[in-house]
Structure formats: structure tokens, C-alpha cells
ROTI-414459 format. One record per residue (C-alpha): x, y, z; residue in three letters. Coordinates in steps of 0.25 Angstrom, whole numbers, plus 2048, in hexadecimal, padded with zeros to 3 digits. Each point is the difference from the previous one (the first is absolute). Layout:
// residues N
+-----+-----+-----+------+
:  c1 :  c2 :  c3 : type :
+-----+-----+-----+------+
:   X :   Y :   Z :  ALA :
...
+-----+-----+-----+------+
END
This chain:
// residues 346
+-----+-----+-----+------+
:  c1 :  c2 :  c3 : type :
+-----+-----+-----+------+
: BAB : 5DB : 118 :  MET :
: 800 : 802 : 7F1 :  THR :
: 80A : 7F5 : 7F8 :  PHE :
: 80C : 808 : 7F6 :  ASP :
: 805 : 7F5 : 7F7 :  PRO :
: 80D : 808 : 7FD :  ASN :
: 804 : 800 : 80F :  ARG :
: 802 : 7F0 : 7FD :  LYS :
: 809 : 804 : 7F2 :  LYS :
: 80A : 808 : 807 :  GLU :
: 801 : 7F7 : 80D :  ASN :
: 807 : 7F6 : 7F6 :  LYS :
: 807 : 80B : 7F7 :  GLU :
: 806 : 803 : 80D :  GLU :
: 809 : 7F4 : 805 :  PRO :
: 804 : 7FE : 7F1 :  LYS :
: 805 : 80D : 7FF :  ALA :
: 808 : 800 : 80D :  GLU :
: 805 : 7F1 : 7F9 :  LYS :
: 805 : 807 : 7F3 :  MET :
: 806 : 80B : 80A :  PHE :
: 809 : 7F6 : 808 :  LEU :
: 803 : 7F8 : 7F2 :  ILE :
: 808 : 80C : 7FD :  PHE :
: 806 : 804 : 80C :  VAL :
: 805 : 7F2 : 800 :  VAL :
: 806 : 800 : 7F3 :  VAL :
: 807 : 80F : 802 :  ILE :
: 805 : 7FB : 80E :  VAL :
: 805 : 7F4 : 7F7 :  ALA :
: 807 : 808 : 7F2 :  VAL :
: 806 : 809 : 80C :  VAL :
: 805 : 7F4 : 808 :  LEU :
: 806 : 7F9 : 7F2 :  PHE :
: 806 : 80E : 7FB :  LEU :
: 807 : 801 : 810 :  ILE :
: 804 : 7F3 : 7FF :  CYS :
: 807 : 801 : 7F0 :  SER :
: 807 : 80B : 806 :  PHE :
: 805 : 7FA : 80C :  ILE :
: 806 : 7F4 : 7F6 :  VAL :
: 806 : 80A : 7F6 :  LEU :
: 806 : 808 : 80A :  PHE :
: 806 : 7F5 : 809 :  TRP :
: 805 : 7F9 : 7F3 :  ARG :
: 808 : 80D : 7FB :  SER :
: 801 : 80A : 80B :  ALA :
: 80E : 804 : 807 :  ASP :
: 7FA : 80B : 809 :  ALA :
: 7F4 : 803 : 809 :  ASP :
: 7F4 : 803 : 7F9 :  LEU :
: 800 : 811 : 804 :  LEU :
: 80F : 800 : 7FD :  LEU :
: 7FD : 7FC : 7F0 :  LEU :
: 7F3 : 807 : 801 :  PHE :
: 80B : 80E : 804 :  LYS :
: 80B : 7FA : 7F6 :  GLU :
: 7F6 : 803 : 7F4 :  LYS :
: 7F9 : 80A : 805 :  PHE :
: 806 : 809 : 80C :  GLY :
: 80B : 809 : 802 :  ARG :
: 80E : 7FA : 7F7 :  GLY :
: 80C : 802 : 807 :  PRO :
: 803 : 80E : 7F7 :  GLU :
: 7F7 : 805 : 809 :  SER :
: 80B : 800 : 80B :  LEU :
: 809 : 809 : 7F6 :  LYS :
: 808 : 809 : 809 :  GLY :
: 800 : 7FA : 80C :  GLN :
: 80B : 7FB : 809 :  VAL :
: 7FF : 7F2 : 803 :  ALA :
: 80A : 7F8 : 80A :  TRP :
: 804 : 7F1 : 7FC :  ILE :
: 806 : 7F5 : 80B :  THR :
: 805 : 7F5 : 7FA :  GLY :
: 801 : 808 : 7F3 :  ALA :
: 80F : 7F8 : 7FD :  SER :
: 7F9 : 7F3 : 7F7 :  SER :
: 7F1 : 7F9 : 7FF :  GLY :
: 7F2 : 807 : 802 :  ILE :
: 808 : 80D : 808 :  GLY :
: 807 : 802 : 7F4 :  GLU :
: 7F6 : 7FE : 7F5 :  TYR :
: 7F8 : 809 : 809 :  ILE :
: 808 : 80A : 7FD :  ALA :
: 801 : 7FF : 7F0 :  TYR :
: 7F1 : 800 : 802 :  GLU :
: 800 : 80E : 807 :  LEU :
: 80C : 804 : 7F7 :  ALA :
: 7F8 : 7FF : 7F5 :  ARG :
: 7F4 : 808 : 806 :  ALA :
: 809 : 80B : 803 :  GLY :
: 802 : 800 : 80F :  CYS :
: 80D : 805 : 807 :  ARG :
: 807 : 7F3 : 806 :  LEU :
: 807 : 7FC : 80D :  ILE :
: 807 : 7F2 : 7FF :  LEU :
: 803 : 7F9 : 80C :  SER :
: 806 : 7F1 : 802 :  ALA :
: 80F : 7FD : 806 :  ARG :
: 805 : 7FE : 7F4 :  ARG :
: 805 : 80E : 7F9 :  ARG :
: 805 : 7F9 : 7F4 :  ASP :
: 7F2 : 7FB : 7FD :  GLU :
: 7FC : 80A : 804 :  LEU :
: 806 : 80A : 7F6 :  GLU :
: 7FC : 7F5 : 7F5 :  ARG :
: 7F2 : 802 : 803 :  VAL :
: 801 : 80F : 800 :  ARG :
: 808 : 7FE : 7F1 :  SER :
: 7F4 : 7F8 : 7FC :  ALA :
: 7F6 : 809 : 808 :  CYS :
: 805 : 80D : 7F7 :  LEU :
: 800 : 7F8 : 7F3 :  ARG :
: 7F1 : 7FC : 803 :  GLU :
: 7FC : 80F : 803 :  ALA :
: 803 : 803 : 7F2 :  ALA :
: 804 : 80F : 805 :  GLY :
: 7F5 : 801 : 80B :  GLN :
: 80B : 800 : 80A :  LEU :
: 80E : 806 : 802 :  THR :
: 80C : 7F9 : 806 :  ALA :
: 7FC : 80A : 80C :  ASP :
: 7F1 : 7FB : 7FF :  ASP :
: 806 : 7F0 : 805 :  ILE :
: 807 : 7FF : 80E :  LEU :
: 807 : 7F5 : 804 :  VAL :
: 800 : 7FD : 810 :  GLN :
: 805 : 7F4 : 805 :  VAL :
: 7F9 : 7FB : 80C :  LEU :
: 801 : 7F4 : 808 :  ASP :
: 7F1 : 7FE : 806 :  VAL :
: 806 : 7FA : 80C :  GLN :
: 807 : 80B : 805 :  ASP :
: 7F6 : 807 : 806 :  PHE :
: 808 : 80C : 806 :  GLU :
: 804 : 804 : 7F3 :  SER :
: 7F1 : 803 : 7FA :  HIS :
: 7FE : 80E : 804 :  LYS :
: 80E : 805 : 7FA :  SER :
: 7FD : 7FA : 7F4 :  LEU :
: 7F0 : 805 : 7FF :  VAL :
: 808 : 80F : 802 :  ILE :
: 808 : 7FE : 7F6 :  LYS :
: 7F6 : 7FE : 7F7 :  VAL :
: 7F7 : 809 : 804 :  LEU :
: 80D : 80B : 7FD :  GLU :
: 800 : 7F9 : 7F0 :  HIS :
: 7F2 : 800 : 7FE :  PHE :
: 7F9 : 808 : 80A :  THR :
: 7F3 : 7F6 : 802 :  LYS :
: 7FE : 7F3 : 7FF :  ILE :
: 7F2 : 7FD : 7FA :  ASP :
: 801 : 7EF : 800 :  ILE :
: 809 : 7F6 : 808 :  LEU :
: 801 : 7F3 : 7FB :  ILE :
: 802 : 7F6 : 809 :  ASN :
: 807 : 7F4 : 7F8 :  ASN :
: 80B : 7FD : 805 :  ALA :
: 7FF : 7F2 : 807 :  GLY :
: 805 : 7F0 : 803 :  CYS :
: 7FA : 7F4 : 7FD :  SER :
: 802 : 7F1 : 808 :  GLN :
: 801 : 7F1 : 7FD :  ARG :
: 800 : 7F7 : 80B :  ALA :
: 7F8 : 7F6 : 807 :  LYS :
: 7F9 : 807 : 80C :  TRP :
: 806 : 7F6 : 80C :  MET :
: 80E : 803 : 7FA :  ASP :
: 7FF : 80F : 800 :  ILE :
: 80A : 806 : 80B :  GLU :
: 7FA : 80B : 805 :  LEU :
: 80A : 80B : 7FC :  ASP :
: 7FB : 7FE : 7F1 :  VAL :
: 7F2 : 805 : 805 :  ASP :
: 807 : 80A : 808 :  ARG :
: 807 : 807 : 7F3 :  THR :
: 7F6 : 7FC : 7F6 :  LEU :
: 7F8 : 80A : 80A :  PHE :
: 808 : 80B : 800 :  GLU :
: 801 : 7FF : 7F2 :  ILE :
: 7F1 : 7FD : 7FB :  ASN :
: 7F8 : 809 : 80C :  VAL :
: 809 : 808 : 807 :  LEU :
: 807 : 807 : 7F7 :  GLY :
: 7F4 : 804 : 7F7 :  PRO :
: 7FB : 804 : 80E :  VAL :
: 80C : 809 : 803 :  SER :
: 801 : 806 : 7F3 :  LEU :
: 7F2 : 803 : 7FF :  SER :
: 7FF : 806 : 80E :  GLN :
: 80B : 80C : 7FC :  VAL :
: 7FA : 802 : 7F3 :  VAL :
: 7F3 : 802 : 805 :  LEU :
: 802 : 80B : 806 :  PRO :
: 802 : 809 : 7F4 :  HIS :
: 7F3 : 7FA : 7F9 :  MET :
: 7F9 : 805 : 80D :  MET :
: 804 : 80C : 7FF :  LYS :
: 7FD : 801 : 7F0 :  ARG :
: 7F4 : 7F8 : 803 :  ASN :
: 802 : 7F7 : 7F5 :  ARG :
: 808 : 7F5 : 7FC :  GLY :
: 7FF : 7F2 : 7FD :  THR :
: 808 : 7F2 : 804 :  ILE :
: 7FF : 7F4 : 7FB :  VAL :
: 806 : 7F2 : 806 :  ILE :
: 803 : 7F6 : 7F6 :  VAL :
: 7FA : 7F5 : 809 :  SER :
: 7FD : 7F1 : 7FA :  SER :
: 7F4 : 7F5 : 7FF :  MET :
: 807 : 7F9 : 80A :  VAL :
: 7FC : 80A : 80B :  GLY :
: 7F3 : 7FC : 7FC :  LYS :
: 802 : 7F1 : 7FE :  LEU :
: 808 : 7F7 : 809 :  GLY :
: 808 : 7F8 : 7F9 :  LEU :
: 80B : 7F5 : 804 :  PRO :
: 80F : 803 : 800 :  HIS :
: 801 : 80E : 802 :  SER :
: 7FB : 804 : 80F :  ARG :
: 809 : 80B : 802 :  SER :
: 7FB : 806 : 7F2 :  TYR :
: 7F2 : 7FB : 803 :  ASN :
: 800 : 809 : 80E :  GLY :
: 807 : 80B : 7FD :  THR :
: 7F6 : 803 : 7F3 :  LYS :
: 7F4 : 800 : 807 :  SER :
: 806 : 809 : 80B :  ALA :
: 805 : 80B : 7F8 :  VAL :
: 7F0 : 800 : 7F8 :  GLN :
: 7FB : 7FF : 80E :  ALA :
: 809 : 80C : 805 :  TYR :
: 7FB : 809 : 7F3 :  PHE :
: 7F3 : 7FD : 801 :  GLU :
: 801 : 806 : 80E :  CYS :
: 808 : 80D : 7FA :  LEU :
: 7F5 : 800 : 7F7 :  ARG :
: 7F5 : 803 : 80A :  THR :
: 809 : 80C : 806 :  GLU :
: 804 : 807 : 7F3 :  VAL :
: 7F3 : 802 : 7F9 :  ALA :
: 7FD : 80D : 807 :  ASP :
: 80E : 803 : 7F9 :  ASN :
: 7FE : 7FE : 7F2 :  ASN :
: 80A : 7F5 : 800 :  ILE :
: 7FC : 7F3 : 7F8 :  SER :
: 807 : 7F3 : 803 :  ILE :
: 801 : 7F4 : 7F5 :  THR :
: 801 : 7F2 : 804 :  ILE :
: 804 : 7F9 : 7F3 :  ALA :
: 801 : 7F0 : 802 :  CYS :
: 805 : 7F9 : 7F4 :  PRO :
: 802 : 7F1 : 7FF :  GLY :
: 80C : 7F9 : 7F7 :  PRO :
: 807 : 80B : 7F8 :  THR :
: 80E : 7FE : 7FB :  PHE :
: 80A : 807 : 808 :  SER :
: 80F : 7FD : 807 :  ASN :
: 7F5 : 7FC : 80E :  LEU :
: 807 : 7F4 : 801 :  PHE :
: 80F : 804 : 7FC :  LEU :
: 800 : 806 : 80D :  HIS :
: 7F3 : 7F9 : 808 :  ALA :
: 805 : 7FB : 80F :  ALA :
: 800 : 7F1 : 804 :  THR :
: 7FD : 7FB : 80E :  SER :
: 80F : 805 : 804 :  LYS :
: 802 : 80D : 803 :  HIS :
: 809 : 809 : 7F7 :  ASN :
: 7FE : 7F2 : 7F4 :  GLU :
: 7FA : 803 : 7F3 :  LYS :
: 7FA : 7F6 : 7F7 :  LEU :
: 806 : 804 : 7F3 :  GLY :
: 7F7 : 7FD : 7F6 :  ARG :
: 7FE : 806 : 7F4 :  ALA :
: 7F2 : 7FE : 7F8 :  MET :
: 7FE : 7F9 : 7F5 :  SER :
: 7FA : 809 : 7F3 :  ARG :
: 7F6 : 7F2 : 7FD :  THR :
: 7FB : 802 : 80E :  GLU :
: 7F0 : 807 : 801 :  LYS :
: 802 : 80D : 804 :  ARG :
: 7FB : 80D : 7FE :  MET :
: 80A : 80A : 7F8 :  THR :
: 808 : 80A : 80A :  THR :
: 7FB : 80B : 7F5 :  ASP :
: 7F2 : 7FC : 801 :  LEU :
: 7FE : 7FF : 80F :  CYS :
: 807 : 80E : 802 :  ALA :
: 7F7 : 806 : 7F6 :  HIS :
: 7F3 : 7FA : 808 :  TYR :
: 807 : 806 : 80E :  ILE :
: 801 : 80F : 7F8 :  VAL :
: 7F3 : 7FE : 7FB :  THR :
: 7FB : 7FD : 80E :  ALA :
: 80A : 80E : 806 :  LEU :
: 7F9 : 808 : 7F5 :  ALA :
: 7F2 : 7FD : 804 :  ASN :
: 803 : 7FF : 811 :  LYS :
: 7F9 : 7F2 : 7FF :  LEU :
: 801 : 7FB : 80F :  TYR :
: 803 : 7F0 : 7FD :  GLU :
: 804 : 7FA : 7F3 :  VAL :
: 803 : 7F2 : 7FD :  TRP :
: 809 : 7FD : 7F4 :  ILE :
: 802 : 7F1 : 7FB :  ALA :
: 7FE : 7F5 : 7F6 :  GLN :
: 7F5 : 7F6 : 802 :  GLN :
: 7FD : 7F8 : 808 :  PRO :
: 806 : 807 : 809 :  TRP :
: 7F9 : 80C : 7FE :  LEU :
: 7F3 : 7F6 : 802 :  ALA :
: 805 : 7F9 : 80B :  ILE :
: 800 : 80E : 808 :  LEU :
: 7F1 : 805 : 7FD :  TYR :
: 7FD : 7F3 : 806 :  ILE :
: 808 : 802 : 80C :  GLN :
: 7FA : 80F : 801 :  GLN :
: 7F3 : 7FB : 7FE :  TYR :
: 7FE : 7F1 : 804 :  ILE :
: 80D : 800 : 809 :  PRO :
: 7FC : 7ED : 805 :  ASP :
: 800 : 800 : 7F1 :  LEU :
: 80B : 80A : 7FD :  GLY :
: 80A : 7F8 : 80A :  ARG :
: 7FD : 7F3 : 7F9 :  CYS :
: 803 : 803 : 7F1 :  SER :
: 80B : 807 : 804 :  CYS :
: 805 : 7F3 : 808 :  LEU :
: 7FC : 7F8 : 7F3 :  ILE :
: 807 : 808 : 7FA :  THR :
: 80C : 801 : 807 :  GLN :
: 801 : 7F0 : 800 :  SER :
: 7FB : 7FA : 7F4 :  SER :
: 80B : 7F8 : 7FA :  LYS :
: 7FB : 802 : 7F3 :  LYS :
: 803 : 80F : 7FF :  LEU :
: 80F : 805 : 7FE :  PRO :
: 80A : 805 : 80A :  ASP :
: 7FD : 80E : 7FC :  LEU :
: 7F2 : 7FF : 804 :  LEU :
: 803 : 7FD : 810 :  ARG :
: 805 : 80B : 809 :  CYS :
: 807 : 808 : 7F4 :  ASN :
: 7FC : 80E : 803 :  PHE :
+-----+-----+-----+------+
END
């Protein structure tokens, strides 16, 4: 057996090469982790919507891609529904505006014509008074809408009612009423619109839910429960209409400026909270929230989260680390160092 002097040298170089490769891998991993952590920190500090929605808002389809479509908006007389109407009017959509107050709907209709800047005529915006609890009227209203426009491309279920009271003080009739408004109303109206969409093999249904549908917050059991329920109802529908080219978008806004508290329920049946929001509260502007919802609609996103910090970060933690998310939510809600507007202010 002959001795090869180069073999010993090669054996010494192999461990050295392996060590250099491992160092290179560790450095690359460290850099990647640093970049990811930096991005997360920056994102959590400044983001006001989930990552995919922010990406689509910048690089995806804009509201103008909806031009010419017919959109029906419930709860269009004020708040988020009103500003969704303005956003769609600027995009050139023909509109059906629905709520209980005709005078307010006419006001929004006039404003939509101004926002459309000549893209729409008076015939392109139909005012249709609607009580979402009057289930028997929904079918006849759909017939009237189809007689006017011949089609419904988009149904935005925005009408809803909030509620504030301690869990133990709430009368069961309050739960029943909110379930009819926030859950059965959208279900009923969607159920009579769906045959038309299925026949055309196209359509989009939007549910304006709330982040409380995913986070259990105090003093709003009826609101929490109905928003969780309506999301489950329409997640079920999503699985059944996928083959019909019908998309479902569930929007979950956090604290947003609106008249939500004026008409919010309390612990007693037919009693209203009657509290106006202060302009000094930490809330998203109504027009920005509406813009994000319409962006989600244009890009056919499944579910979107729209909120300022810290709520957006808490929702991410709740989604991916549930136990930690619940703890952070409880701390945020109970901390006496935080202003009242951060405690159950949806």
C-alpha cells in the first residue's frame, strides 16, 4: 500500500470548507431574519390594514376597475356605507342606495352625482328604502332593482347595529334584534339576490363585519356574537358558490368614525346608546376605511383587516398565537393607563 502525501492535506481542507459554508449559511439566515424582523416592526408601527390588502392597494386593481358595474349598498345613508357609495360613484359604478331614511339617501344620492363628475346620470343611482329586518320585502325589492338595472353585479351588506352593555345585564330580546339586523338581514337579502348572480355565473357579495367578529371584547356580547355569526354564514356560502364564479369578501374594520354609537343598542330592548363620537378619538377616517373595502372588492380578496395600531397587531397575534393574542387583548382593554377610547371602542 503506497502512501499519498496529498490525501492528508485534502482531509484537512474538507472540514475547513464545511465550516466556511456553515458560517455563510448562518450569516445569510441572520440577515434574512433581521430584514424580516425590521419589516414586521415597521409594518406594525405604521400599517392600517393587513399586508395583502396593503399590497393590493398599491399594486393591484383599483376601484376604477369596477366601472360600469351595478352595486347595491345597504346602510348607505351614513357612515361606512355612505363613503363606500362615494368611492364607487367616483369609480363610475351604477348604484342602488338602501337604508331606512329616504331623506338621507337622497342626500347621499346627490353627493354621489357630484362625486361621479359626469360619469353618472340621475338614472344611474336608484334610491331604494330598505329595512333589513323586513325579510318579506326583500324579494320584491330585488325585482324592482332588476327592473331598473337588469343586473346586480355587487351586493354590499353594510347595514348593521352595534351594542354596549355588560354581559349579565343584556335582555335576550336585544340579542334577537341584533341577530335579525346583523345576521339574518344580510343572509335574507343575499339569498334572494344569489339566484340572479348564479344565473349570470358572476357576482360579488361583500360583508362589512368587524374586528370584534374575531376578537372577543367586553360590553358588547350581542355585537361580538352577531359579527362572528355573519362571518361563519358567509364562509359557508363561499364554499358553495365558488363554481358559480361568485366571490365573497368579508371586511373586518376596527375603530372607524361613524354614527355607530348614536343608534347602538344597550342592555334593554328598543333603547339606544345615543352617544356621538368625539373627533379627538383615535379612529380611522371613514373615507379611508371605505377605500380599503372597495379595494378589497376590486381585488376579490377573501377577508381583510382594516384598523390602526395597536388593534391590527393584536389581531395578527390572535390569529397566529391565540393564547398570547387573548392576553394582549385583555391587557389592552383593562389597562388604566390607556384612554377609554381604546377600550371596546369598535
